[in-house]
Phi, psi and omega in degrees: 000132186259353182263306194216035187208145182207141171243132184283134180200172181292144178242112180216164182272117174281181184294327177295316180295318180296318179295318181294320181293317178298318181292320179299314180293324178296317177295320181292345180296351175301335179295342180272356182302318180303323178294316181295325183269349186067031183255165176295157182298332182280049184301323186276343182292321177212072193292329184069178183296319181297317180294317179297319179295320179296319178296317181296317180294321180298312180298314181295319181293317181295317180296320178297320179297318180296320179296325180283326186279325192237140170293167190305315181301316179285331178298321179299323177289311186298321184291327176289316178296321179296319177301316179293322176296320178298316178297321178296314179297319177296323176298320177297319179297316178295322182293331184284343181270181179245021182280175179291349180266006184302313182290332175293329174297319175301317181297315180300318178297316182295315183293313183293321180292324177301310184291321179292317182294333174300317180290313185296315181293323176296321178297326179282315186282312190217069183300338179294332180263003185291136176204177177298333179292344181293343174288342183060024179287334178247043185307309178188162176299319181296320180296314180295323178294321179297318179297314179299320179298321181292324178292319179295315180299315180301314183295314181296315181291330176295324179284320185272322183228068186303329181294336180295332183267009181243023179273085189298322182296323180289318177296326178294320176300316178298319179297320178295322176298318180297314181296314179299312183298315181292319179296320178296317181296314181292326175297321178295317180297316181290324179292318180291335174070218189292347181264001173289135180215143179289346180248134178299126182272138181256353180235135181270128176268169182293339184269354182293128177227136180292124180260125180232008182259176179061222182293342177284350172276345177271312183224150175288332184229064185296330180292325177287323177299314179299315181294322180301309182285331174297313183296316179293322180300326179298326181278330172295318179301318181279355185055047179258092185297322182291309180291333178300313178290316181298317179296318181299313182292314182294317180295318180299315181295318180298312184287332174298313180291321182293319181294318178298316179298315183291321183290331174300317178294318182293323176294322177295322181289313193244351174058229185299329179301316179286323179299321178294318177297319180296324179291329187269329189242129180288162179293328181100345180255140185299129175063024174241112182258352181090189183294139179275134182236129177281117181255000000 
């Protein structure tokens, strides 16, 4: 649940969080390959046989290390975190070059860090709800299809209209949107504390408290606002005009329905207290007012 409730408690890294963080950093160490090889930072732009072999050895070595270090339950966590770290490191390598794939490197860093931080913050905030699904890698078929569509659009337009993918000022605007959106979402998760959940909760526990401070004083649904602008920002970053419009429309429709569903639950949980909060604080998303209540 992304809107409202928190119980104050200690925040520390459990073994799952520690394993995921170590694995993420291990995967991201691919960014150090150019130094080890004495090659240019743009290793992935034109890697050659030596570069490809180095990448293959790195992946195999890291996976072998994870198998040796962690039992199967932790290995499942570690291998996903390592994959995201590897994508982040590859994104750094692409970003360091001057090739046409530079902005795609920014995107890879943004996407991988978003998904890994979803798991890590959940591990800190609400370890009881932690699962492999907390990475949001299998969020939904529609989400995966949208991601694939953006990669296809970027590749095709890069081949047909290469100059379209070199609008650095526009990609910079997209990167700023991505940073703002992700920071807002993580701030919302940390503010909501142990009661933040990726799944809308239908039962109120004794520890649930309506949170109206911090970013919840700006918007009723700051985590959704953050995700909304993050998702659109990824397509601005990639200079994908088709997916930019498609993401905006699809995200808006999804969050409109999600907010209405969630607010019905929140009104049931908190009654007049939430209705008063709803009157004072906007949802944060354009033209979305939330569930209509007859007063």
